[in-house]
C-alpha positions in Angstrom: 18.7 -11.2 -27.9 16.7 -10.3 -24.8 12.9 -9.6 -24.5 11.8 -6.1 -24.4 8.8 -5.2 -22.1 6.4 -2.9 -23.2 6.7 -0.2 -20.7 8.3 0.8 -17.2 11.4 -1.0 -17.9 13.6 -1.0 -14.6 16.9 0.8 -15.7 20.4 1.5 -14.6 21.4 4.9 -15.5 25.3 5.2 -16.0 27.4 8.8 -16.6 31.0 8.7 -16.7 32.8 12.2 -16.4 35.7 12.6 -18.7 36.1 16.1 -17.7 36.0 18.1 -14.5 33.8 20.9 -16.0 30.8 18.5 -16.4 27.9 19.6 -14.4 24.8 18.0 -12.6 22.4 19.4 -15.2 23.9 16.5 -17.7 23.1 14.1 -15.4 19.4 15.5 -14.8 18.7 15.6 -18.4 19.8 12.0 -18.9 17.3 11.1 -16.1 14.4 13.1 -18.2 15.6 11.5 -21.3 15.1 8.1 -19.7 11.6 8.8 -18.0 10.6 10.2 -21.2 11.4 6.9 -23.1 9.3 5.0 -20.5 12.1 3.7 -18.3 11.9 3.7 -14.6 15.4 4.5 -13.3 16.0 2.5 -10.2 20.0 3.2 -9.8 22.5 5.6 -11.2 26.2 4.8 -11.8 29.0 7.5 -12.3 32.5 7.3 -12.2 35.5 9.1 -13.9 37.9 8.4 -16.6 40.7 9.9 -18.6 39.2 8.2 -21.7 36.9 5.4 -22.7 37.9 1.7 -22.7 38.2 0.1 -26.2 36.4 -2.8 -25.3 34.0 -2.1 -22.6 33.6 2.0 -22.3 34.3 1.4 -19.0 36.7 -0.4 -16.8 36.2 -3.9 -15.9 35.7 -3.4 -12.1 33.3 -0.7 -13.0 31.4 -2.9 -15.3 31.3 -5.9 -12.4 29.9 -3.1 -10.0 27.1 -2.4 -12.7 26.3 -6.0 -13.0 25.8 -6.3 -9.6 23.5 -3.1 -9.2 21.6 -4.4 -11.9 20.8 -7.7 -10.6 20.3 -6.6 -7.0 17.7 -3.8 -8.6 16.2 -6.6 -11.0 17.1 -4.1 -14.1 16.4 -5.5 -17.5 18.1 -2.3 -19.1 21.4 -0.5 -18.6 21.5 2.9 -20.3 24.5 5.0 -20.9 24.9 8.7 -21.3 27.3 8.2 -24.0 27.9 6.9 -27.7 28.8 3.3 -27.7 30.7 1.5 -30.6 28.7 -1.7 -31.7 31.5 -3.5 -30.3 31.5 -1.7 -26.7 27.5 -2.7 -26.7 27.7 -6.2 -27.4 30.5 -6.9 -25.0 28.5 -5.2 -22.5 25.5 -6.8 -23.2 27.4 -10.2 -22.8 29.0 -9.1 -19.1 25.6 -7.7 -17.9 23.4 -10.5 -19.2 20.6 -7.8 -19.9 20.1 -4.9 -22.8 22.5 -2.1 -23.0 21.6 1.1 -24.7 23.7 4.2 -25.6 22.5 7.9 -25.7 21.7 7.9 -29.5 19.7 4.6 -29.3 17.9 6.2 -26.0 16.8 9.4 -28.1 15.7 7.5 -31.2 13.8 5.6 -29.3 11.8 8.6 -28.1 11.6 9.7 -31.5 9.8 6.6 -32.5 7.2 6.9 -29.6 6.4 10.3 -30.4 6.3 10.3 -34.4 2.7 10.5 -35.4 2.6 11.9 -39.0 3.4 10.4 -42.2 6.7 12.3 -42.4 7.6 12.0 -38.8 7.6 8.0 -38.9 9.6 8.2 -42.1 12.1 10.1 -40.5 12.7 8.5 -37.7 12.5 5.1 -39.0 15.5 6.5 -41.6 17.5 7.4 -38.8 16.7 3.9 -36.9 18.0 2.1 -39.8 21.2 4.1 -40.1 21.9 3.5 -36.7 20.9 -0.1 -36.8 23.0 -0.5 -40.0 26.3 -0.2 -37.9 25.2 -2.6 -35.1 24.4 -5.8 -37.2 25.6 -9.0 -35.6 25.2 -12.6 -36.4 22.3 -13.8 -34.8 22.2 -16.9 -36.9 24.8 -18.9 -35.2 23.3 -22.2 -35.7 24.0 -21.7 -39.4 27.6 -20.5 -39.2 29.9 -22.2 -41.6 32.9 -22.1 -39.0 31.3 -24.9 -36.8 31.8 -27.1 -39.7 30.7 -31.0 -40.0 28.2 -32.6 -41.6 24.8 -30.8 -41.9 26.1 -27.9 -40.6 27.1 -26.0 -43.5 24.7 -23.3 -44.4 23.9 -19.6 -45.6 24.6 -18.5 -41.7 27.8 -16.5 -43.3 25.5 -14.8 -45.9 23.1 -13.8 -43.4 24.7 -10.6 -42.5 24.8 -9.6 -46.2 21.0 -10.1 -46.5 20.3 -8.3 -43.9 22.6 -5.4 -45.1 21.2 -5.4 -48.2 17.4 -5.5 -47.1 18.4 -2.3 -44.9 20.1 -0.4 -47.8 16.9 -1.3 -49.9 14.7 0.4 -47.1 16.5 3.2 -46.7 17.0 4.0 -50.3 13.2 4.0 -50.3 12.7 6.2 -47.4 15.2 8.8 -48.9 12.9 8.8 -52.1 10.0 9.2 -50.2 11.2 12.0 -48.0 12.5 13.6 -51.1 8.9 14.2 -52.4 7.9 15.1 -49.0 10.7 18.0 -49.1 9.7 18.8 -52.7 6.0 19.5 -51.4 7.3 21.4 -48.5 9.5 23.6 -51.0 6.3 24.0 -53.2 4.5 25.4 -50.1 6.9 27.8 -49.3 6.9 29.1 -53.1 3.2 29.7 -52.7 4.0 31.6 -49.5 6.9 33.4 -51.2 4.7 34.5 -54.2 1.8 36.0 -51.5 4.6 37.6 -49.7 3.5 35.7 -46.7 6.2 35.9 -43.9 7.4 32.6 -42.0 8.5 32.9 -38.5 9.7 29.7 -36.9 10.1 28.5 -33.1 13.5 26.9 -32.1 15.1 25.9 -29.1 15.9 23.5 -26.5 13.5 20.7 -25.7 11.1 21.5 -22.8 11.5 25.3 -23.4 7.8 25.9 -24.0 7.8 26.2 -27.7 4.4 24.2 -28.2 2.9 26.5 -25.4 3.9 29.4 -27.0 2.7 28.1 -30.4 -0.7 27.1 -28.9 -0.7 30.7 -27.3 -0.3 32.7 -30.3 -2.1 30.4 -32.6 -5.1 29.1 -30.8 -4.0 25.6 -31.9 -4.3 22.5 -29.6 -0.7 21.0 -30.3 0.2 18.4 -27.5 2.3 20.1 -25.0 3.6 18.5 -21.6 6.4 19.5 -19.0 8.8 16.5 -20.6 11.7 16.2 -23.1 10.3 16.0 -26.8 6.6 16.2 -26.0 6.2 16.8 -29.4 8.0 15.5 -32.5 6.1 16.4 -35.8 6.1 19.9 -37.0 3.0 22.2 -37.2 2.4 25.2 -39.3 -0.4 27.4 -38.4 -1.6 30.9 -39.7 -1.4 33.7 -37.1 -3.0 37.0 -37.4 -1.2 39.8 -35.9 -2.4 42.9 -37.7 -6.1 42.6 -38.4 -6.3 40.9 -41.8 -2.4 40.6 -42.0 -1.2 37.2 -41.4 2.3 35.3 -40.7 3.0 31.3 -40.8 4.1 30.2 -37.3 6.3 27.1 -37.4 6.6 24.7 -34.3 9.8 22.5 -34.7 11.5 19.5 -33.0 13.4 20.6 -29.9 17.1 20.3 -29.9 19.3 18.7 -27.0 22.6 18.2 -26.2 24.6 15.5 -28.3 21.8 15.2 -31.1 22.6 12.3 -32.9 23.6 13.2 -36.3 21.4 10.5 -37.9 18.6 12.3 -36.6 19.6 15.8 -37.7 20.3 14.2 -41.4 16.9 12.4 -41.1 14.9 15.5 -40.1 16.6 18.0 -42.7 13.7 18.3 -44.7 11.6 19.2 -41.6 14.5 21.4 -40.3 14.3 23.4 -43.6 11.1 25.1 -42.4 13.7 26.7 -39.9 16.5 27.6 -42.5 14.1 29.3 -44.9 12.1 31.1 -42.4 11.9 35.0 -42.5 12.3 34.9 -38.8 13.5 32.8 -35.9 12.1 32.9 -32.4 14.7 31.2 -30.2 12.7 30.3 -27.0 14.8 29.8 -23.7 13.6 28.5 -20.6 14.2 31.5 -18.2 14.4 29.4 -15.3 17.1 27.2 -16.6 20.1 27.2 -14.6 22.6 26.8 -17.5 20.9 29.1 -19.7 24.2 30.2 -21.6 25.0 26.4 -22.6 21.9 25.7 -23.9 21.8 28.6 -26.4 24.9 27.5 -27.6 23.7 24.2 -28.2 21.2 25.5 -30.1 23.3 27.5 -32.1 25.4 24.9 -32.9 22.4 22.9 -34.2 21.4 26.0 -36.0 24.6 26.3 -37.6 24.8 22.6 -38.6 21.4 22.7 -40.7 22.2 26.2 -42.4 20.1 28.4 -40.2 22.6 30.4 -38.6 22.2 33.5 -40.9 18.4 33.7 -40.3 17.3 36.8 -38.0 17.1 35.6 -34.4 15.2 37.2 -31.6 15.5 35.3 -28.3 12.1 34.8 -26.0 12.8 34.1 -22.7 9.9 32.1 -21.5 8.5 30.9 -18.0 8.8 34.3 -16.1 5.8 33.3 -14.3 8.1 31.1 -12.1 10.6 34.0 -11.5 10.1 36.2 -8.5 11.0 39.1 -10.1 10.5 39.4 -13.6 8.2 41.4 -15.9 7.0 41.1 -19.6 9.4 43.2 -21.6 11.2 43.8 -24.8 15.0 44.4 -24.7 16.4 46.5 -27.8 19.9 47.5 -28.6 21.7 50.7 -28.8 20.1 51.0 -32.3 16.5 50.2 -31.6 16.6 46.6 -32.8 14.7 44.0 -30.9 16.9 41.3 -29.2 15.0 39.7 -26.7 11.3 39.4 -25.3 10.5 37.9 -21.8 6.9 36.8 -21.5 5.1 33.7 -20.2 3.3 31.5 -22.7 1.5 29.6 -19.9 -0.2 32.8 -18.4 0.0 34.8 -21.8 1.9 37.6 -20.3 4.0 39.3 -22.6 2.5 37.6 -25.6 1.0 40.8 -26.8 4.9 42.1 -26.8 5.9 39.4 -29.0 2.7 40.1 -31.5 4.0 43.8 -31.1 7.7 42.5 -32.3 6.2 40.3 -35.1 4.5 43.2 -36.7 7.3 45.4 -36.4 9.8 43.0 -38.0 7.4 41.0 -40.3 5.0 43.7 -41.5 6.3 47.1 -40.9 9.8 46.1 -42.1 12.1 46.8 -39.2 15.5 46.9 -40.1 17.5 43.5 -39.9 20.8 45.3 -38.5 23.0 48.0 -39.2 25.1 47.6 -42.4 27.1 50.8 -42.3 27.9 54.0 -40.2 28.6 56.6 -42.4 28.8 60.2 -42.4 28.6 63.4 -44.9 32.1 64.2 -46.2 30.7 67.1 -48.2 29.8 70.5 -46.8 30.7 69.7 -43.4 32.9 72.0 -41.3 34.2 72.1 -38.0 31.2 73.8 -36.5 28.6 71.4 -38.3 26.8 68.1 -36.7 28.8 65.2 -37.3 26.5 62.5 -35.6 26.9 59.1 -37.7 24.1 58.4 -39.9 23.0 54.6 -39.5 21.7 52.8 -42.7 19.9 49.6 -42.0 19.3 46.6 -44.5 16.1 44.9 -44.8 
């Protein structure tokens, strides 16, 4: 095992391209993730391969290059922007003589730092234990039975079994506690349904400005910063949009590309707020260079948690950073709201968003056209045959 400094670990970042269509945005996001975890990137190593190496993920030549760079920069950590198998991680640590972390472990570490609520800590611990259970190694080598000899026969071979049993028991306990939390959340949702209170959930890529928009609409003081996963714990607040009329607005964890499946599974209870919402506000960074890719990533996660059938409105945020962009509402040919352009920092366009929320949540704006019909009786050649659009609420 390697000693782990508390903060500012000097890290070498490794990103291998396996396809020609990968762009620099992936590397930039990787660097921001490392900084969000508290690492100090001292060098970046890139390369190209057709497929991962079974033993080291990278070739032996590239591994020696990373080892030399880590030594020259006095790095205590090497972070891969990929998922490594337990064997690859161990082999790399032996060769590089420093700690090795993959993308999944990096994101889990960030979540562990940002979780403050009881539920959030349970969810992160569950994800960490699931990840750790695949990476148990024999650390009790002084008790290994294979060494043989008098006095060297001991319980070392059963230590892995003991660790697995302890982790399994802890995972079971965490699941039970999270199940109680899920039941409590469902009870609150049922109460809102009985009172006919609409729920709107903010979703989107991390650092798109969800928490800033949440604070602007609710007057809350949820922590927000210009960094990835600035906030983790879900927050719900009432929002007045028409005098005495209220809705419930939920701020959820941001998404990121290649979000670890263990995290999605662990946060399923929290993400149910998104799946059970009446409306989703998909907050998009209007200044992002690869908006389409980001939108696809978010939609993929929404589909994975079963929230892809909920009505979605795209909210393009940060228009204050654009040269020529004004607050506006974009509707389709049927008058259905599709996009809202605003700035959560300056407040530009937030009144338009409140107007949209009132139209949909209180006035009952139609969700989408169900069918286009025309009258079949009493319609002659000279009569109006304009289609009538029927909407479903």
